[in-house]
N, C-alpha and C positions, 0 to 999 in steps of 0.2 A: 731827230731820231724817229719821229712820226711825220715824215714828209707828206705833204698833201698829194704828191704825185706817186708815192710808193703805195699803190693800191693793188689788191688782189681780190679775186672772187672765190667764193666757197667752192665752186665747181673746180677751179684751178687747184685748190688745196687738196681736193679729194682725188685728183688724177694720179694714176699709178706712175712711178718712175719709169723711164725708158727701159724696155726689155722686161717689165714686170706686169703681172695681172693681179686683180683683186682675188684674195682668198676669202676674207671675211671682213666686214665693216660693222662696227658696233658704235652707235651714236646715242647721245643723251640730250634731252632738251626739256625745258619747262613747258613752254607752249609749243604747239606743233600745227603747221599748215600742211595738210595731207598733199596738196598740190606741189608744195616745195619738196617734200620727200619723194614725190613721184618723179621729179627731174633729177634727183641725186644719182641714180644709176647711169645717167648720161655721162657723168664724169669718169666712170669706170670703163666705159665702152668706147667713146669717140674722142678723138684728139681735140676737136673744136666743138664744144658742147653748148656754146652760146654765141649770140650775134655781137656786132660791134658795140652795142649798147649794154652788153652784159646780161641780156635776157636769155634764159634757157631756150633751147630749141623747142618749138611748139609742134613740130611735125609728128603726127600720131604714129607713123610707121617707125620713125627713129626712136620714139619713146617706147613703143611696143618691143622693139628688138633689145633695147637697153634693159627693160624690165624682165623680159624672158631670159636674158643672159645672167642678170645679177640680183634680181629682187629677192631670191631665196637666200642670198649671201649678205643681205643688208638687214640689220635689226636696229630699230630705234625705240629706246625707252623714254617715256615722257610722263609728266604728271597727269594722273587721272583727273578728268574734268577740264583739261586745258587744251584739248584738240578743237580747232576751229571747224565749223561746219562747211564742207565743200559745196560748190555749186552742183546741182543735180546732173544726172546723165553722164557721170564720169565712169564709164565702164572699165577703164584702165585701173581704177582703184582696186579691182578684184585681185590684182597682182601684189598688193600691199597688205592683204588681210593677215598674212603670217609674219609681216615685218614690223608691225606696231605693237608694242607691249606697254600697257599702262601700269604705273607703279604708285605706291602710296608710302610715304616715309613713316617710320615708326613713331617719331615724336608727335605728340598731340599738337595740332595746328601747324606743323612744319610742312614745307613743300619740297618737291624734288626739283632742284634748281641748277644742276650742272649742265654746261654746254660743251660737251666733249665728244670727239670722234677718236676711236682707236681703230686704225686701219692696218690690216695684215696683208702684205703683198708678197707674192711668190714668183720664183723664176726657176726654170728647169736646170740652169747651170750655175746659178749664183745663190748666196745665202739669202734667206728671207729678209725683208725690210719691214720695219714697223714705223708708222707715223702716228703721232698723237697731236690732235688739234684741240686747243683750249680757247674757246671763243667767248666774247662778251654778248653774243646775240643768240636768240633762239632760232629754230629752223622754221622761219617764216619769210615772207617776201617784203618785210618792212625795209624802207629805204634809209634807215638811220645809219650814222657813222658808227662803226664797230671796230674792235681789234681782235686779232687772232695770233696766238703763239703756236708755231709749228715746230715740233720736235721730231727728228727722224734719225734712225740708226739701224745698223745691221744686227741681226740675231746672231749671237756668238754661241758656238758649241759648248764652251765652258765659260765660267765667270758668273759673277753676281753683282748687280748694281742696286744697292739698298734704296737709293733715292727713287727708284721706280716702283717701290712697294705700294704706294697709294693707288697707282694705276691698276695693279694686280688686285688690290682689295676691292676697288670699284667693280671690276669685272666679275669677281666672285660673289659680291653682295647683290648684284642686280636681280637675279632670279628670286632672292628672298624678299625683295621689295615688291615684286610683281603681284597684281591682284588675282592672277590665276596661275596654275601650274605651267611652267615653261616646258617646251619640248625637250626630250632627252638629248637629241643631237645638238640643240643650241647650248644646253648646259655643258655638254662635252667640249664644244668649241670654246666657250667662255673659260673653262678650266684650262684648256690647252693654251689659250692666249695669255691667261694670267701667269701660267708657268713660264711661258716663253718671254713675256715682256720683262721679267726680272733679269733676263740675260741679254737685253738690248742695250747697246752702247749709244745712247742718244747724244747727238751733238748739240751743244749750246749755241743758239743763234747769236750772231754778232750784233752789236758790239759788247754783248754780255760775256762774262767769264764763267758763270756757273748757273745752275737752276736748282730749285727745290720744289717739291710737290706737297700740297696740303689738301687733306680731305676732311669733311665734316659731316656729321649726321649718320655715319656708319659705325656700327659697334659702340654707339654711345659717345663717340668722339666729338667734343664741341670746344676745342681750344681756340683762344684768340690768337690769330696768326701774326699780328703786327708787333714788332719790337718797339721799345721806346726809341724816340727819335727827336733830334733837334729841329729838323725841317722835314716837311712832307707835303706832298701834293696828292689830291684825290680827284678822280673823274668818276662821277656816278650820276645817272639820270634820276634816281630815286634816293631820297634822303630821310633820315630820322633825326629830329632835332637833338635828342639826347646823345646820339652817337656822334654827330658833328661836334657838339660841345666837348665830348670826351676826347675826340681826336685832337681838337685844338689844345686842350689842357695837357694831355699825356703824350701826344705824338708830334707836337710841333706843327700841326696842320697850318700851312702858310698860304696855300693856293687851293681853291675849290672850284671845279668846273662842273656845272650841272645845267638843268633847265630852269628858266625863269620861274615857272610854276612851283618847282620843288624848293627853290631858294626862298620864294615868297612865303611858302607854307611854313618853313622853318622860322622865319621872322615872325609870322603870325602866332605860331604855337609857343615858341620859347624866347623870342626876342632877337634883335639884331646882334647882341653881344655873343650869341652862340656861333655866329659865322666867323671865319678867319678874316684876316685883314684884306685879302684879295680874293674876289670871286669873279669868275668868268662865265659867260654864256656864249653859245654859238652866234656868230653874226648872221643877220638876215640873209646875206648872200651866200651862206655856206651850203645851202641846198637841203637843209634838213627841215622837214615839216614836223611840227610838234605832235601831230596826230599819229606819226609813225612810232612814237614811243609806245611800247607794248603795254596793254592794260593788264591789270591784275598783279603787278609786281610791287606796287607801292606798299611800303611798310608803315604801319601806324607808329606814332611817336610813343616812346616808352623806354623800358630797360634796353640793354644792349641789343643791337639789331639781330633779327631772326636769322639772317644769313649765316651767322656763326653760332647760333644758339637754338637750333631746332631744324633748320633746313638741311637737306643733303646738298653739299657744294663740293666743287673741286677747284683749287686755285693753284696756279703755277707762279712761283716767285722767281724772278730773274735777278741775278746778282752781278753788279758791274761797278766800275769806277764812277764816281760822281762826275768826273770830267766828261765821260762818254754817255752816262746813263742817268745823270741827276736831273733835277728840276729844270735847270737852265738848258740842258741838252734836249730835254723833252719838249719844252716850249719853243725853243729856237730863238733867234735874234728878234728883238722887239721891232726893228725896222728891216724886215727882209725884203729886198727889192724885187725878188721873183715871186713873192707870196707863196712860198713852198713849205712853210712851217706850220705847226699846229697853232702857234700864236696868231698867225695871219688869219685864222678862221674865227678868232674870238674877239669879243669886246667886253669891257669890264661891266660888272653888274652893280648897280646902285639901287638899293632897296627903297621903295616908297613906303609911306606910313602904312602899317598893317591894316588891312580892311576889316570891317566888322564881320562877324559870323553871318554868312549868307544862307539863303534858303536851300542851297545845294547840299548842305551837310546831311539832312535826312536822306537825300537821294544817294549820297555816298555810302551811308550806312546800309541802305537797301542793296546797293551794289555789292557790298561785302557779304551780306547775307546770301545773296544769289550765288556768289562765287563759292561760299562754303557749302551751299546746298548742291551745287554742281559737283564738287569734289566728293560729296557724300553719295550722290547717285552714280557717279562714274566709277566708284570703288566696288560696285557690284559686279561679280563675274557673270555676265549675261551669256545666254545661248540663243541663237536664232535657228529655228527649225523650219526647213522648207518642205513643202508637200505639193506634189504635182496634182492638179485638180481636173484637167481635161485635155483633150487632144489638140487644143489650140496653143499648147505650150504656155499655159498660164499656171501660176503657182500661188499658194498661200504661204506666208511666212509668219511664224509666231515668235515673238520676243519673250523670253522667260528669264526669271532670276528672282532671288529673295530681296525684295525692295526693303530699304530701311523704313522705319516709321516716319511718315511725313507730317510736318505741322499742318494745321488747318489753313493757314493763310495763302501759301504759294499755290499757283496753278502750274501743272507740269504737263507738257505735251511731248510726243515722240513720233518719229517717222523714219523710214529707211533713208539713208543719206543719198541714195541714187534718185529719190523722188523729190519733187518740190514740197515746200512746207505746207501747202494746202492739203497734202495727204495726211497730216498729223492727226493723231488720236490722243485724247486727253486721259491722263492717269489721275484718278481721284483718291487712291489710297493703296494699301498693300494688296497686291493681287486683284485689285478691282479697277476696271477700265471701261470706258464707253465704247464698246464694240459688240459685235454679234455674240450670242450665247457661246460659251466655251464648248468646243467639240470634245467628246470623250477622249479623242486621240491626242489632245493638246497636253503639254506638260502640266503638272499640278501647280507649278509656280508661274503659269502663263500670265503675262502682263497685258499684251495686246496682240491681235492677229490682223495682218494686212492681207486683204483678199485680192485674188486675181491679178497678181503682178506678172510682168513679162519676165522671161528667163534672164535677160540682160540686166534687169533691175535687182535681182537677188544679190544681197550684199551682207557682209559682216560688220559694216559701219552704220550706226544709227545716230540720228540727230535728236537732241533734246532741247526744249525751250522751257525755262523757268521764268514765271511772271510773278512779280511782287508789287503790291500797291500799298501805300501808306500816305494818308492825307492827299496832298496834291502831287505826290511823286509816284511814278510807275516805272519799273525797271524790267526789261526783258533781256534775259541772258541765254545765249545759245551756245551749245558745245556738242561735240561728237564723242561717242564711246565705241569701243570694239566689242564684238560678240563672237563667240565660237559658232561658225556656220556649219550646220549639219543637215543631212538629207538631200544635198545637191548631187547630181550625177557625177560619177568619177571622171567623165570626159568634159567637165564644165569648162576648163581652160581651153580645150580644143574648140568647143562650140563658141566660146567668146572670141577666140582667134578668128573664126570664120566671120563673125559679125563685125569685127574690127577691120579686117582686110578688105572686105566688100567686093573687090574686083581683081582681075589678073594683073592689072598694072601695079597695084599695091603689093601683090605677092612678088612680082619681079623686083620692085624697089627693095623689099625686105631681103630677098635673096642676095642682091648686090651689097646691101649694108652688112649682111653676115660675112660675105666674102672679103669685104674691106678689112675686117678684123679689128682687134683692140687698137685703140689709139688712132683710128682713121679720122680724116677730116670730113666728117659727115656734113657740115654746113656747106662746104664747097660743092660736094656731090649733089646735095638736095637743091641748091640754087641752080646748078647746071641742069639737073633733071627737069626742074620747073621751066627753065628757059628753053631747053632743046627738045624736051619730050623723049619718048621711048625710042623712036626710030631715028632721030637725028644723031649727029656725032656728039657724044657726051664724054664724061670722064673715062668711060671704058670703051670709047670708040663706037658707041652705038649699043642699042639694047636688043640686037638680033640674037638668033640662036647661036651663031658662031661666036659672038662676043661672050655669051654666057658660058659656052664651052671653054673658051680661052681663060676666062676668069676662074672657072672650076679647076682647070689643069694647073694654072699658076699657083692657086691656093694649095692644091694637092702637093705640089713640089715644095712650097715654102712653109706652109703651116697646115699639116693634115688635120689638126684638131678642129679647124674651122669647117672642114668637110663634115665632121660629126655634127656640128651645129646645123648645117644644111639638112643633113639626114633627119635630125630631130624635127625641124620645121615640116619637111615633107611627110614624115610619119604622123605628126599631129594633124595635118590637113587631111590625110587619107583616112582618118578615123571616122569621119562623117561624110555622107554623100555630098553635102553642100561644099565641104572643104575640098573634095576631089575635083569638083567643077572649077575651082579657082586655080588649080595647077596649070601652068602654061602648056599649051598643046605642043607635043613633041618633046616635052621635058624628059620623059622616060628614056628616049633614044640616046640622049647624051648623058643622062644621070647614071644609068645602070652600069656602063663601063667605068665611069669615074668611081662609083661606090665599090665596084669589084676591085679596082686598083687600091683603094683605101684599105679594104679588108686584107688584101695581100700584104700591104705594108705593115699592118698591125700584126699579122701572123709571122 
């Protein structure tokens, strides 16, 4: 049932069905890698968004076009304090500043933990299609083995599907969990999607016969979802000893698949008797590096696990016959000659005598303290105010916000995420920082001001570092936060577009990518362009003026809306003198009649 060759990539699961385009994507994640989110719009734009190894396209022009087309329609809600710090000089991140929303669960100590995508696809002639992905992984580049349930169905004009209600509830509750007010247009979209998803006839994936949806941590709901059972199997990278013991006693836990470190921790904390009869770990040859297990999700031993008693979670229950979906079907044959079953990736775990308490325990406690402090600091609704300071296009940017009361021990530093960490300034307390005297024009809740930054470095993403030290242990924890960026010019995106395109060759490349349209094979085009260059015979028969005219006319005939995208690019570049210089010579001669024909079609 989980064959080792039955693999798919997240970008494949995000791709619109044939003949459809993205209207709105809403995702949720506990931890977030901004660079992973940066590549997500590729799936909505191009047919082939990754290479043969599964790596997303790294071409900056392809990324730029995907972001320009879809970033405003993609929203990702994630746990405050769980955004990883990106590498500096990532100018494209400016396109994600309105896409990332940090949230904080209502329950004390709870975390925002669902890994769900709700995708709304539209077509001019067919009913809308919704797709919901429920994943076991966060939106990061971790190379761990994960699972994904994909539910897809048409939006019906009439009808009601009560089992979809938890999806609707999640969409409606997301703005309430956000640390700052969400935009009115986003709230309207979420309300519309919640209303529509109740009328979607989701098809149950084979070999299952039905599905149910459970949500936790919304409106005070914290019900235990698992029924009493005679036999059960659990796959989890993180374990709580008391929960494992409860599953063995009350749910017939027979097989447990986890990491060696997690199983050993259960043995050390509550004893070997807490584990079920059979425990498996991944074989060394399965290709999983234990370091890929994402940090910060480990639950301390204690009462029932926080996943269902404090966290915000979404769980999809698939129902099917034991013959097709039971434990034996999941694991596969014990001796599979083709090594295509889940069992072929596992070997049995035999616990060794529990180790004595080591010196790492104090360090783990410091890590937990640092993580809690990160969530506290990230829950502040920050504002970043930019101010132009001279004719050299240098800017000051002030980060402001009402900081919580900080304990004396930790050291906290902050810097714009577009700059290296050496630019960090230290925060010593509420509203008090090691920087130049506060300017009268600065906000009253100013925290730090960064002087004489380049225009390209202005950003709404800021990196924090929390340092804690106790005895021989020292912990440094880095995370990123979002800030509302104000004071930047209205034509900021157009100016960034100029700096990203750099030369006419990239402008031509972008023009052709736009004309290729939704679902195009960008990888083949880019490989041919790099191989053949602009003037040789490539996917469009060359990059001369005649070829561009031919591509424009073909697009005008087949999909006039893409001509509007070309017009938007040309208009954006024409807003600055530097942008005008990037437009290919002679473009106006072929563009003006094409645009006149497009407007005639519209009228």
